[in-house]
C-alpha positions, 0 to 999 in steps of 0.5 A: 510479764503477762500483764505487760504483754496483755496491755499491748494486746488491747489496741490498735483492720473489689470494687475500686473507684478512681481517686484524685491525687492528694494536694502537694500543698499539704503533703509536700512534693518530696520523697522523704518519709514522714518523720514526727509524731501521731497522737491518736485515740481508740474509742469503744462503746465503753472506754477510750484509750490514748497512744502516740506513734513516733516515727523516724526512718524505719524505727517506730515507737508506740507509747500507751497512756491507757485512759489518760488523755492529758498524759505524755509519759508512757505507761509502757511502749513498743519499739518496732524495727521495720528493717529487722522485723523486731518488736520489743515491749518496754516497761519504764516503771520496772526498767524491763523489756520483753522481746515479742515473737514476730510472725508477719501477716500473710494477706490474701488479696484475692479474698472474695469476702472483702469488698473495697471501695475507694471513693471520691469523698473528701474532707479535711482532717488535721489539715490533710485532705482525706479520702474515704476508703471503705472495706466491707465484709458481709460474712463478718457483718462489718464495714470499716470506713477509713479517711486516709491522707498521703504524706509518705507514711511509708512505715504504716503498712510494714508496721501492720504487717510485722505487728500482725494485729487481730483487730479488724482495723488493721486486717481490713486496711492490709486488704486495700491495694496500693495503700503504701504511703497512706495513713488513716487519720480517722477510721470507723468500724460499724456493723453492716446495719451502721451500728458503731463499734470502734473508732480510731481517731488522730488527735494531733499530728506533727512533722518534726525531726526526732531524737534517735534516743527515743528508739534506743533501749536504755542500757540499764533495762533488764530483760524479762527473759533473764 
């Protein structure tokens, strides 16, 4: 149980400049929340890990493949119910699951240690026009540059809030005002002297209807708590 829980702790954080609207030719012009999959990497100086988000309505599943870039069968995965604010860690190899304690993040949006800059810089990544948002905290000697796309990614802020990650990629993003519906296609964490620390990079993203069974715990799985 300790190994399963630890494996999920390895991942995957006021000056504003006006920003042009994101093109509807890419994102579509409807209010339907994003449904599909997002495959991404977590790149550190010494290692790289791979994950997939599956999103359907208010349900999110995150599969982890450890260091295997070509694997598509998860070693373990997390199930998030954003409405119920629950997280379940699942081990398919053991046919077991663990209900994780949830303590939603409480974010102080007026923390003066953070400087947020929404720039006009734009580049196309994964066929999305992405704008650069920068978050800097001099006291932590850290700046994270997010290249964000808007495609009704409404799940993301709620996911970060209930997951309450300690990683700066998550915490810093929650500090950004008016970020609902956006998703960072690329985020790069550096020291204030521009030394690279960690990169989260979307490798592929696909909008498609997903089978609801992806988000249902198999009936024959047993709880670690039993």
